[in-house]
C-alpha positions in Angstrom: 35.4 -1.6 220.4 34.4 -3.8 217.4 36.6 -2.2 213.9 33.6 -2.4 210.9 36.1 -1.1 207.8 38.9 1.7 207.2 37.6 4.5 207.8 36.7 6.5 204.1 39.5 8.2 202.2 38.0 12.0 200.5 40.0 12.6 197.2 39.5 16.0 196.3 40.9 17.6 193.0 44.0 19.6 192.1 42.9 23.3 191.5 44.2 22.1 188.1 42.2 18.9 187.4 39.6 21.1 185.4 39.1 20.1 182.4 40.3 21.7 179.4 36.5 22.8 178.8 34.9 25.9 178.1 31.6 26.0 178.0 29.7 28.8 176.8 28.6 31.2 178.9 32.0 31.3 179.9 33.0 32.3 177.2 30.5 35.2 176.9 31.6 36.6 180.0 36.0 36.3 178.7 34.4 38.4 175.5 32.1 40.6 177.7 35.9 40.8 180.1 37.1 42.1 177.1 35.3 44.3 175.5 35.1 46.8 178.4 38.1 45.9 178.7 38.8 48.8 175.5 41.6 50.6 175.1 43.6 48.1 177.4 42.9 45.1 175.5 46.1 42.6 175.2 48.1 43.3 172.1 49.8 40.3 171.7 48.9 36.5 171.9 51.2 36.5 175.5 49.8 39.0 177.2 45.8 37.3 176.0 46.7 34.2 177.2 47.7 35.2 181.2 44.2 37.3 180.7 42.8 34.0 179.8 44.3 32.3 181.9 42.1 34.9 185.4 39.6 34.9 183.9 38.9 30.5 183.7 40.8 31.5 186.8 42.9 28.5 185.8 46.8 28.1 186.7 49.3 28.9 183.0 49.9 26.4 180.8 46.4 24.9 181.7 44.7 23.6 178.6 41.3 25.8 178.9 43.6 28.7 178.0 43.7 27.4 174.6 40.3 26.0 174.0 38.9 29.5 175.1 41.6 30.9 172.5 40.4 29.1 170.1 37.0 29.4 171.1 37.3 33.4 170.2 39.0 33.0 167.3 36.4 30.4 165.4 33.4 33.3 167.4 35.3 36.6 165.2 36.4 37.8 168.8 39.8 37.7 167.9 42.6 37.5 165.3 46.3 36.8 165.5 48.3 38.1 163.5 51.9 36.6 162.1 53.9 38.5 164.4 51.5 37.2 167.2 49.7 40.7 167.2 46.0 40.7 168.5 43.0 42.3 167.4 38.8 41.8 167.8 36.5 42.3 165.5 33.9 41.6 166.8 34.7 44.0 169.8 35.4 47.0 168.0 38.1 50.0 168.4 40.6 48.9 171.0 40.1 53.0 172.2 
């Protein structure tokens, strides 16, 4: 049997290889998820980042978490205070 060449190598991206971009649709879904949480919305920056990690299905420390957070702040959905407290100006009362 003649050997034509080496078998092709298939390289799958690592789970954390997600690009550090967050689409407008993803931001809309995150906003809706935060709205649905009501009084159980994250109150501190660290817990909000954990929620974003979950919503985006990424690993801890993934840059898309900070991209999403920046997008939410720019859209006025989330505000971070001096003591890392989180408020949700566009989502109304958390209670």
